[in-house]
C-alpha positions as CSV (number, residue, x, y, z in Angstrom):
1,M,0.0,0.0,0.0
2,D,1.3,3.4,-1.0
3,P,2.0,5.7,2.1
4,K,0.2,8.6,0.4
5,T,-3.0,6.6,0.1
6,K,-2.8,5.0,3.5
7,N,-5.1,7.4,5.2
8,Q,-7.6,7.7,2.3
9,P,-10.8,5.6,2.5
10,Q,-10.5,2.4,0.7
11,P,-13.5,0.8,-1.1
12,P,-14.8,-2.5,0.3
13,E,-13.7,-5.6,-1.3
14,Q,-15.8,-8.7,-2.1
15,T,-14.2,-12.1,-2.6
16,L,-15.2,-13.8,-5.8
17,G,-13.0,-16.8,-5.8
18,A,-9.6,-18.1,-4.7
19,K,-7.6,-15.2,-6.0
20,Q,-10.1,-12.8,-7.5
21,T,-11.6,-9.8,-5.7
22,L,-14.1,-7.3,-6.8
23,V,-13.6,-3.7,-5.7
24,E,-16.7,-1.6,-5.4
25,P,-16.3,2.1,-6.3
26,L,-16.7,4.6,-3.5
27,N,-20.0,6.5,-3.4
28,T,-18.7,9.9,-4.5
29,P,-21.1,12.5,-5.7
30,T,-20.7,13.7,-9.2
31,I,-21.2,17.3,-10.4
32,A,-24.1,17.7,-12.7
33,N,-23.7,19.0,-16.2
34,P,-24.7,22.7,-16.2
35,I,-26.1,22.4,-19.7
36,S,-28.4,19.5,-18.7
37,S,-32.2,20.2,-18.6
38,S,-32.4,18.2,-15.4
39,T,-29.6,20.0,-13.5
40,E,-31.7,20.7,-10.4
41,Q,-32.8,17.0,-10.3
42,N,-29.1,15.8,-10.7
43,I,-27.9,18.3,-8.1
44,S,-30.6,17.2,-5.6
45,Q,-29.8,13.5,-6.1
46,N,-26.0,13.8,-6.0
47,H,-25.8,16.4,-3.2
48,P,-28.1,15.7,-0.3
49,Q,-27.4,19.2,1.2
50,G,-29.5,20.7,-1.6
51,P,-28.9,22.7,-4.7
52,E,-27.9,25.8,-2.9
53,Q,-24.7,24.2,-1.8
54,V,-23.5,23.7,-5.4
55,Q,-22.6,26.8,-7.4
56,P,-23.0,26.7,-11.1
57,M,-20.2,27.3,-13.5
58,Q,-19.4,31.0,-14.2
59,F,-17.9,32.9,-17.0
60,C,-14.8,35.2,-17.0
61,R,-15.9,38.8,-17.4
62,Y,-12.8,39.6,-19.5
63,C,-12.6,36.7,-22.0
64,G,-15.9,34.8,-21.5
65,A,-14.2,31.4,-20.7
66,T,-16.1,29.0,-18.5
67,I,-14.6,29.0,-15.0
68,F,-15.3,27.4,-11.6
69,P,-16.7,29.6,-9.0
70,N,-13.8,29.1,-6.6
71,V,-11.0,30.4,-8.8
72,Y,-9.3,33.8,-8.3
73,Y,-7.6,34.1,-11.7
74,C,-9.0,33.1,-15.1
75,P,-7.1,30.0,-16.4
76,N,-7.6,31.3,-19.9
77,C,-6.6,34.9,-19.9
78,G,-4.9,35.1,-16.4
79,K,-6.9,38.2,-15.2
80,K,-7.7,38.6,-11.6
81,L,-11.4,37.8,-11.0
82,K,-11.6,38.3,-7.2
83,N,-9.3,38.8,-4.3
84,P,-7.9,35.6,-2.8
85,P,-8.4,35.2,0.9
86,L,-5.9,36.7,3.3
87,S,-3.2,34.3,4.6
88,T,-3.6,33.3,8.2
89,S,-0.4,31.2,8.4
90,I,2.0,31.6,11.2
91,S,4.5,33.4,9.0
92,A,1.9,35.8,7.7
93,Q,0.7,36.6,11.3
94,I,4.3,37.2,12.4
95,K,4.7,39.7,9.5
96,V,1.5,41.5,10.3
97,Y,2.1,41.7,14.0
98,T,5.7,42.9,13.5
99,F,4.4,45.6,11.1
100,A,1.9,46.7,13.8
101,V,4.5,46.8,16.5
102,L,7.2,48.6,14.5
103,L,5.0,51.1,12.6
104,P,2.1,51.5,15.1
105,P,-0.1,54.0,13.3
106,L,0.2,52.1,10.0
107,G,-0.8,48.8,11.6
108,I,-4.4,49.9,11.2
109,I,-4.2,49.1,7.5
110,P,-3.6,45.4,7.8
111,A,-5.9,45.3,10.8
112,V,-8.8,46.6,8.8
113,R,-8.1,44.3,5.9
114,Y,-8.2,41.3,8.2
115,L,-11.2,42.5,10.1
116,V,-13.4,42.9,7.0
117,S,-12.6,39.3,5.9
118,K,-15.3,36.7,6.1
119,E,-13.1,34.1,7.8
120,K,-13.3,33.8,11.5
121,H,-9.5,33.2,11.9
122,A,-8.7,36.2,9.8
123,K,-11.0,38.4,11.9
124,T,-9.1,37.1,15.0
125,V,-5.8,38.2,13.4
126,G,-7.3,41.6,12.6
127,I,-8.5,42.0,16.2
128,I,-5.0,41.1,17.6
129,T,-3.3,43.4,15.0
130,L,-5.7,46.3,15.9
131,A,-5.0,45.8,19.7
132,L,-1.2,45.7,19.0
133,T,-1.5,48.9,16.9
134,I,-3.5,50.7,19.6
135,I,-1.1,49.6,22.4
136,M,2.0,50.5,20.5
137,T,0.6,53.8,19.3
138,Y,-0.1,54.7,23.0
139,I,3.4,53.6,24.0
140,S,5.0,55.6,21.2
141,Y,3.0,58.7,22.2
142,V,4.0,58.4,25.8
143,L,7.7,57.9,24.9
144,F,7.5,60.8,22.5
145,I,6.1,63.1,25.2
146,K,8.8,62.0,27.7
147,I,11.6,62.5,25.2
148,M,10.3,65.9,24.3
149,S,9.9,67.0,27.9
150,S,13.5,65.8,28.6
151,Y,14.7,67.7,25.6
152,N,12.9,70.9,26.7
153,K,14.4,70.5,30.2
154,S,17.9,70.1,28.7
155,M,17.5,73.1,26.5
156,S,16.3,75.2,29.3
157,Q,19.3,74.2,31.4
158,F,21.6,74.9,28.5
159,N,20.0,78.4,28.1
160,E,20.5,79.1,31.8
161,L,24.2,78.2,31.6
162,Q,24.6,80.3,28.5
163,N,23.0,83.3,30.3
164,L,25.5,82.8,33.2
165,G,28.3,83.1,30.8
166,Y,29.4,79.6,30.4
């Protein structure tokens, strides 16, 4: 048995004779032909969830080629049809969080992009990014105020020394 197919469901076998076995095909649903007049009937039979679960074939708005509803780029002309979902991988999260921490006010941009996404995990990434952006913006503001007050204090002391003739 191939290690790649080890975890895949295997069809049941029936013994016919000493060395012969009959393999029954898996009961996998087939996609109905969109041109068929009985499309609704085929969809209902092959997909017990109902016809609303199966999306019909679509057409590219640029070249008119038939495309599947879940593609982001036309396979015929290569034009972008819709935005692909935002990545929520660990590396993408690290990049977004680092961006929010190092450039606090600008972290709002990826935060909003993730927040408007429809995926639950992407919204979570957006909330964390927004929280990091707010926290780091506040910390940056406080540090800026402290540095400026320290600078003003140093300049006033410098001016006093200059007035005394040093």
